[in-house]
Each structure stands twice: as structure tokens, then as C-alpha cells.
N, C-alpha and C positions, 0 to 999 in steps of 0.2 A: 503493500500499500503506500509506503515513506517513500519507496523508490518509484513508484508512477509518477505521484509527488513531486519529487526533484526532477523527474524527465520534463514535466509541463512547464514546471516553474523556466527550467533553463530553457525549453523551446519559444516560451515565451519571451525572457531576457532577450534571447540571441534574434528573434524576430523583430522584437523592440531596435536592438543595435543594429539590424543591418539597415531599418526606415532610418532609425539617426545618420547614419553613415551615407545616406543616400540623398537624405535629404540636405546634408552640411554640401553634398557635392553639387547638387544643383543650386543652393544658393550660392556657392563660389564659382559656379559656371553662369549664373546669372549675373554676379558683380563683377566677373571677368570683360561683361560685354562692356563697361562702361568705363572701370581702371584698370590697369596692367599694375600688380604688386609689382616694388623694386625687387624682392626675392625671386619673382618669377624670370625675372631678364637676367640677373647678374648688376644689372646698374643699382647705384645707390639710391635713387628714384624712383618713385612712384609715378604714375602717370595717365589722365585721360585716354582712353583706347577708342571707345568709339566716337567716329568722326560725325558734323552734323553739316553735311553738305549742302544742306537747303536752306538754312541758316542764313536769313539776310545779311548778318554780321559777317560771317565767312564770307561770303560772295564780293560784299563790300573791301573787306580787307585784301583780298585777292585782284580786286577790281584798281585798288589803289596802287599796289604792285605792279601793275599791269600797265596802269599812266604812270609810274615811274621810271617804268623800262621805257615808254615808246616816248622819245625823247622829242621825236618832228612830229608828232601828234596826228599823226595817221592813220590812227585805231591799228597798226599791223605792226609784230615786233618780231624780228627774226635771234637764231642762234649767233648769227655773224655779229649784230650790236651788241648781245651780251659778253661773248667772250672779249671783244672789244675793249667794251668799258672795264671788263674783269682783269685783262691783262695789259693791254695798251693803258689805262688810266690807273686803276687801281693799284697791281702789284707795282708799277712802272716808280708811281710815289710812297710807293711803303718800303723802295728800293729794296725788291723781292728780289733772290739770284733767279739767273735762269732756269735752274732746278725748281726752285719753288715757284716760278712764274708757271712753268710746264706742269708741274704738279696740281695746281691751283687750278689752271685751264682744264686740266683732265676731269676735276672734281666735275666743276660747273656743265662742263660736256654732258658728262652721264647724267646729273642732276636734271637738266633739262631737256634729254633725250629722252628719259625715262617721262617725261611730261607727252610726247609726241613732238618734238620742236628737230630741227634740222636746220642743218647750214641754206642757205639762200631758198630758203621755206617762210615765207610771210605766216604770221598764226594773228587771227583776230581774236576776242576774251572770251567769245563762247568755247573754242575750240582750248585756250589757254586754262581756264577751268574748271574744265574738263580733264586738261590734261593734269592738273592739280589734283585731284580725284584720284586717279591711276595714281601718281605719284604717291601721296598720302598712303592708299590702300598697300600699298608696295612695301615702303618702309614701317609700316607699322606692323605688318605681317614679320619682317625680318626682326625688326625691334624685340615683339612678343617671342620670339626663338632666340634671343639676344646672339643676334649677330647682327653686322655691321649693315648700317643703312647709309644710305647716297648722301643723305643731310649729315651724318656724321662725319662718313669720307670728307666732303667739303669744310665743314670745322674743323679737322685736323690741319688741312691743306693752310686755311684760314691763319690758324695758332702759331704753322709752324713760321709765319710769315712775320708774323705780328708780336709774338714774343719774344722778343728783343734779348734780353739775359738768358734764356734758356730754361726757363724754371720752370714748364709746366703750366705757369698760370698766366692771367695777364692781368695788369693793374687797371684801375681809373683812367689813367692819363693814355695808355694803350690802347683801349678801348676809343677814346675822344677821338684819338688820333683819328683809328679808321673811320669811326662814325665822321669823323668831315670829310675824308677824303671820299668813301664811297657814297656819303650824301643821305646814307639811309639813319643815322643818328645826328641831325647838322648842329644841335645844339649842344651845349655841355649839361643843362638840366635834362636834357633826355638821354645822353649819357648817365646820368648820374639813376634814374630811375631803372634803367638796363640792370644796372649791378644791383640795386633794391631788388628787383624781380629775379635775378637768376645767381647770387649769390647763396646759395640753399645752406651752407656748411657755414655761414658764417665768418668766413675767412678775412674778407676784405680783397680777395680776388677772386679771379673767376677761374674754373677750368671746363675745358670741353665736355665733360661729362656733363655737367653743369646747363654750360649752353646747349649741347643738344636737347636735353630734355625740354628745356625751356622752349626751344624753337620746334620742337616736334609737336608740343601742347598748342602753340600760337599758330601757328601755319598749318598742322593737321587738324586739328581737334577740336579747336576753341577751348580749350582747356582752361578754364577761370583764373589758376594760379599762372597762367600766365601772360595776362592781359595786362598791357600796358609795357609790354618787352621793349618798345621803342619811343618809349616816353608818349608823346601828345603825337608823335609826328604819324605813324601808321596806325589807322584805326583799330 
């Protein structure tokens, strides 16, 4: 009699544990549609994983960047223009070496080619923003698998240029210099805001992990923790 009762209690307990484990797995799965935990990627930082491509805020953000890149205002941009700006203007003014310039150019090419851009190909805004969607899905999948992303490759190439002292991190002054030259952070106030947003470990400097995490959140998923990444310059 006691053995039968014990078996019944064990069966009920085991069933409850299985249901509890299944419920926990479901909860974790649902949670992961929105947030990717730091422990899942090898990164020090969690990130909002689910993009919101239909959000007007996301579209307006990329419309701003399109207009920023469309220097002649004709409603079209090409990879030629972007690479010229990156190599002939930004890298030259930052006094990058030929090797650094080549590495940076390759990162820029790979990044924008994943969006469907190419040399000699004119792209209008609808295709540009659609390309951003494809790029975001591509990089977020890699990030979730703890693999290198295209935005990280670009970040590494940039850091190699403006980390003049080779410390592995950049100072506020180094970021201000880059922001003025690139035009993406034109004022000191905007550059200081970048530091507030990106200095996740409160070290007073920025490393490429911090910058990658916040750029993923800002450009790909509208992560509220990355809002204000470029101060008031980029919406």
C-alpha cells in the first residue's frame, strides 16, 4: 500500500517538474524574441533582439541617414559615394595608414553590399531601407550565435584608426575628432552624449564591445537603451 502511494506521489512530482521545465523553456523562448541575454552571446551586454521595421521612428532614422549620405540631394546614393567619403575623406583626415584605409574600406563595402548596394548602382530610399532590414536580420542572427557581425567588423576597423594610443579603447577627445571629421557627431555636446550612452562599464572610455552593442540597438532594433546615440543630431 505504502509503495503504491509513493509511486503515485513520485509520478505526480515528476509530471509537475516536467511541466515546470517546459513552462520555463517557453518563457525563456518568448523572452528571447525581445531580449538577447549577454550570457547567450559571449558579449558583456544584453541587447533588444526583435526589430520593429514598421515603426515610423525606425524609418525616419534611416531616412535621416539616407539624406546624410545623399550629398547632392538627388534622391539617390551609390556605394561609390559612400566609399569615397569613407576612404578619401574620413580616413585621410584621420591620417590612417594605407593598410588601415584598405581594411576600413573592405568593412564598409561588405556592410553596404549586404544591403544590396554596389559600385555604379543607384539606390533610392525604399530600396535603402529595405536593405537595412536585410542587414539587420543578418547581423542579429550572427550576434545571437556569438559570431562576428558586419557592424563589428566596421567598428574594429574604425577603432584601429582612431585609437591612436593603442589602448583598445577611445577617449572622449578621440571620439570628438572622429565625429567632427565624419560629420555624424558634429558638436561636442553630441559627442559627450555618445559617451553617456555607450560607456556601459563607466570606465570613462569606450571599447568596441560597448560601441557595437549600442550601434546594434540604435540602427537595428530601436533599443531604447541606445536612444540618443548621436546626441540630438540623429533622431
